[in-house]
C-alpha positions in Angstrom: -13.4 -16.0 17.6 -14.9 -19.5 17.5 -17.2 -18.5 20.4 -18.2 -15.4 18.6 -19.0 -17.2 15.4 -21.1 -19.7 17.2 -23.0 -17.2 19.3 -25.1 -15.7 16.5 -26.3 -16.9 13.0 -23.9 -14.6 11.1 -24.1 -14.9 7.3 -20.7 -13.6 6.3 -17.2 -13.5 7.7 -14.9 -11.1 5.9 -11.2 -11.2 6.8 -8.3 -9.0 5.8 -4.5 -9.2 5.8 -2.2 -12.1 6.5 -2.3 -12.9 10.2 -5.9 -11.8 10.9 -7.0 -13.6 7.7 -5.3 -16.8 8.9 -6.9 -16.7 12.4 -10.3 -15.7 11.1 -10.6 -18.4 8.5 -9.3 -21.1 10.9 -11.9 -20.1 13.4 -14.6 -20.4 10.7 -13.6 -23.9 10.0 -13.5 -24.9 13.6 -16.9 -23.3 14.2 -18.5 -25.0 11.2 -19.8 -28.2 13.0 -21.0 -26.2 16.0 -23.0 -23.8 13.8 -24.6 -26.7 12.0 -25.7 -28.3 15.3 -27.4 -25.0 16.2 -29.2 -24.8 12.9 -27.3 -21.7 11.8 -26.9 -21.0 8.0 -23.6 -21.9 6.4 -21.1 -19.1 7.0 -19.8 -17.6 3.8 -16.2 -16.6 4.1 -14.5 -13.8 2.2 -10.8 -12.9 2.4 -9.2 -9.7 1.0 -5.5 -9.9 0.2 -4.1 -6.4 0.6 -0.8 -7.7 -0.6 1.1 -10.9 0.1 4.0 -12.3 2.1 4.9 -15.0 -0.5 8.1 -13.2 -1.6 10.7 -11.3 0.3 9.4 -11.4 3.8 10.6 -14.8 5.1 13.2 -17.5 4.4 12.5 -20.4 2.0 11.2 -22.9 4.6 8.8 -20.4 6.2 7.6 -19.1 2.9 6.9 -22.7 1.7 4.9 -23.4 4.9 2.9 -20.1 4.5 2.1 -20.9 0.9 0.9 -24.4 1.8 -1.4 -23.1 4.5 -2.7 -20.3 2.3 -3.4 -22.6 -0.6 -5.3 -24.9 1.7 -7.3 -22.0 3.2 -8.1 -20.6 -0.2 -9.9 -23.8 -1.1 -12.1 -23.2 2.0 -12.8 -19.6 1.2 -15.9 -18.7 -0.7 -14.7 -15.4 -2.2 -11.2 -14.1 -2.7 -10.6 -10.4 -3.1 -7.5 -8.4 -4.0 -6.8 -4.8 -4.8 -5.5 -4.7 -8.3 -5.1 -6.7 -11.5 -1.4 -7.2 -11.0 -1.9 -8.5 -7.4 -4.7 -10.8 -8.6 -2.3 -12.3 -11.2 0.5 -12.7 -8.7 -1.6 -14.2 -5.9 -3.5 -16.6 -8.1 -0.2 -17.9 -9.4 1.2 -18.4 -5.9 -2.0 -20.1 -4.7 -2.3 -22.3 -7.8 -5.9 -21.1 -8.3 -7.7 -19.7 -11.2 -7.4 -15.9 -11.6 -11.1 -15.6 -12.2 -11.6 -16.6 -8.6 -10.0 -13.3 -7.6 -12.4 -10.4 -7.4 -10.7 -7.0 -7.8 -11.9 -4.4 -5.3 -9.7 -1.3 -5.1 -9.0 0.5 -1.9 -11.4 3.1 -0.5 -9.9 6.1 1.2 -10.8 9.6 2.3 -8.8 11.4 -0.4 -10.8 14.7 -0.8 -8.7 16.5 1.8 -5.7 15.8 -0.4 -7.4 17.0 -3.6 -8.3 20.2 -1.7 -4.8 20.7 -0.3 -2.3 23.3 -1.4 1.4 23.7 -1.4 3.1 24.6 1.9 6.5 26.0 2.9 6.5 24.6 6.4 9.4 22.3 5.9 12.1 25.0 5.8 10.9 26.2 9.2 10.2 22.8 10.7 13.6 21.3 9.9 15.6 24.5 9.9 16.9 23.7 6.5 17.1 26.2 3.6 15.9 23.9 0.8 14.2 24.8 -2.5 12.7 21.4 -3.1 11.5 18.5 -0.8 11.2 14.8 -1.7 9.2 12.5 0.6 9.3 8.8 1.6 6.5 7.2 3.7 6.3 3.7 5.2 7.4 1.3 7.9 11.2 1.1 8.2 11.5 -2.6 7.5 13.7 -4.6 5.1 10.9 -5.1 2.7 10.2 -1.4 2.4 13.9 -0.7 1.6 14.3 2.7 3.3 18.0 2.6 2.5 17.0 2.9 -1.2 15.9 6.4 -0.4 19.3 7.2 1.1 21.0 6.1 -2.1 19.0 8.6 -4.0 19.7 11.3 -1.4 23.4 10.7 -1.5 23.5 11.1 -5.3 21.1 14.0 -5.3 23.2 16.0 -2.7 26.1 16.0 -5.2 24.0 17.3 -8.0 21.6 19.7 -6.2 22.3 20.3 -2.5 19.1 22.4 -2.3 16.9 19.3 -2.3 15.8 18.0 1.1 14.3 14.5 1.9 11.7 13.7 4.5 11.2 10.2 5.7 7.8 9.6 7.4 7.4 6.5 9.4 9.1 4.2 12.0 10.1 0.6 12.5 12.8 -1.8 13.4 15.3 -0.3 10.9 15.0 3.3 12.2 18.3 3.1 14.2 20.1 1.6 11.3 18.7 4.3 8.9 19.9 7.0 11.3 23.3 5.5 11.4 23.5 5.3 7.6 22.4 8.9 7.4 25.5 9.8 9.5 27.8 7.6 7.5 26.8 9.2 4.3 26.9 12.7 5.7 23.3 13.4 5.0 22.2 15.0 8.3 21.7 18.3 6.6 19.4 17.0 3.9 17.6 13.8 5.2 15.1 14.3 8.1 13.1 11.6 10.0 9.7 12.6 11.4 8.3 9.3 12.8 4.6 8.8 12.1 2.5 11.8 11.2 -1.2 12.0 12.1 -2.3 14.2 9.2 -0.5 13.5 5.9 -2.7 15.9 4.0 -0.7 18.7 5.5 2.6 17.1 4.4 2.4 15.1 1.1 1.2 18.1 -1.0 4.4 20.0 -0.1 6.6 17.3 -1.6 8.0 17.9 -5.1 7.9 14.2 -5.5 7.1 11.1 -3.5 9.4 8.0 -3.7 8.5 4.4 -2.9 11.5 2.1 -2.7 9.8 -1.2 -1.6 10.8 -4.7 -2.7 7.2 -5.8 -2.4 3.9 -4.0 -2.1 0.1 -4.3 -2.2 -1.5 -1.0 -3.1 0.6 1.7 -1.3 -1.8 4.2 0.4 0.9 6.9 0.3 1.0 6.8 -3.5 -2.7 7.3 -3.8 -2.5 10.2 -1.3 0.4 11.7 -3.3 -1.5 11.4 -6.6 -4.6 13.0 -5.1 -2.4 15.8 -3.8 -0.9 16.5 -7.2 2.5 15.2 -6.1 4.6 13.3 -8.8 5.4 9.7 -7.9 8.5 7.5 -8.5 8.1 4.0 -7.3 9.4 0.4 -7.7 7.5 -1.7 -10.2 6.2 -4.2 -7.6 2.7 -5.3 -6.5 -0.2 -3.1 -7.4 1.9 0.1 -7.7 2.0 0.1 -11.5 -1.8 -0.4 -11.7 -2.7 2.9 -9.9 -0.3 5.3 -11.8 -2.3 7.4 -14.3 -0.9 7.6 -17.8 0.5 10.9 -19.2 1.3 12.2 -15.7 4.6 12.9 -13.9 4.9 9.3 -12.6 7.5 6.6 -13.2 8.4 3.1 -12.1 11.8 1.5 -11.8 13.4 -1.9 -10.8 14.1 -2.2 -7.1 17.8 -1.7 -6.4 18.4 0.8 -9.3 17.6 3.9 -7.3 20.7 5.8 -8.4 19.5 5.7 -12.0 16.4 7.7 -11.2 18.1 11.0 -10.3 17.5 12.7 -13.7 13.8 12.0 -13.6 13.5 13.6 -10.2 15.6 16.6 -11.2 13.4 17.2 -14.2 10.2 17.1 -12.1 11.7 19.4 -9.5 13.2 21.9 -11.9 10.0 22.1 -14.0 7.8 22.0 -11.0 5.7 19.2 -12.5 2.4 18.3 -10.8 -0.2 15.7 -11.4 -3.1 17.2 -13.4 -6.4 18.2 -11.7 -8.4 15.7 -13.8 -6.1 12.9 -12.7 -6.3 14.0 -9.1 -10.1 14.0 -9.2 -10.2 10.6 -10.9 -8.0 9.1 -8.2 -10.2 10.5 -5.4 -13.4 9.2 -7.0 -12.1 5.8 -8.1 -10.6 5.1 -4.7 -13.3 6.7 -2.6 -14.9 5.1 0.5 -18.3 5.4 -1.2 -17.2 3.3 -4.1 -15.7 0.7 -1.8 -18.9 0.4 0.2 -20.9 0.0 -3.0 -18.6 -2.7 -4.3 -18.7 -4.7 -1.1 -22.4 -4.3 -0.7 -22.8 -5.9 -4.1 -20.5 -8.8 -3.2 -22.2 -9.4 0.1 -25.7 -9.5 -1.5 -24.5 -11.8 -4.3 -23.1 -14.5 -2.0 -25.8 -14.1 0.6 -28.6 -14.5 -1.9 -27.1 -16.1 -5.0 -30.4 -17.0 -6.7 -32.3 -13.7 -6.3 -29.8 -11.1 -5.2 -31.4 -7.7 -4.4 
């Protein structure tokens, strides 16, 4: 990366996520003197926090080390970006920096296929299970994503309405443990694991609800896809999740670890066949579009490249 940054007079380095952001910004600092000797312009560095690893991922010592490094790197970064107001507040607090240093640039996704999608009945045939309702969970099967939280809900739901099925989309280091837990709780007939799916626009619209059980989040893509599909969303009140839920729609947040208390909300949505309104779906698709993201970033790039007379 240092070799690349000193090979051409690049104006901007924009890094994303934790590990890539660390390596990219370190490379920019190392390349600084070499670039000056070549007469290159000062490299402006932007970093986007899609979430953070300052809570729940590592032990106390590792977390303290990561925070120290990130605080130092933030002082050598020209522009800090995050995805939502809640994340901006959290990250600025952890980094001991002013919140007005954090530019909020929401995600940009191809959501129109989800808006145009329709309900499907493929699950009954795919999983050979005669269910009247399906609930989905999407994510990496890691401790921070809390896949066992979904199994708590499924265990309680099976006693109240055995006609509800659960689909867990994703994979990860906890998959074997999740499979074992499904057997222990006698949920083989109602909880099904798919691994990763290539096209979620054919799956999420068929869920009667999507559940996110994470202990920590940035802005969950699956929640945006569900909202654009018209699928009700129940999620933990962490990270930027709360910021993206439209008011007046079948959506709800809860405290992580209290999954069993959410059954009545889910039953209500399923029994009444609640869906997110068309207007809310269109708003989500437009506000989180790729075109909007490109326009936002173009403005930021122009501003920091030409601060005095930005085009």
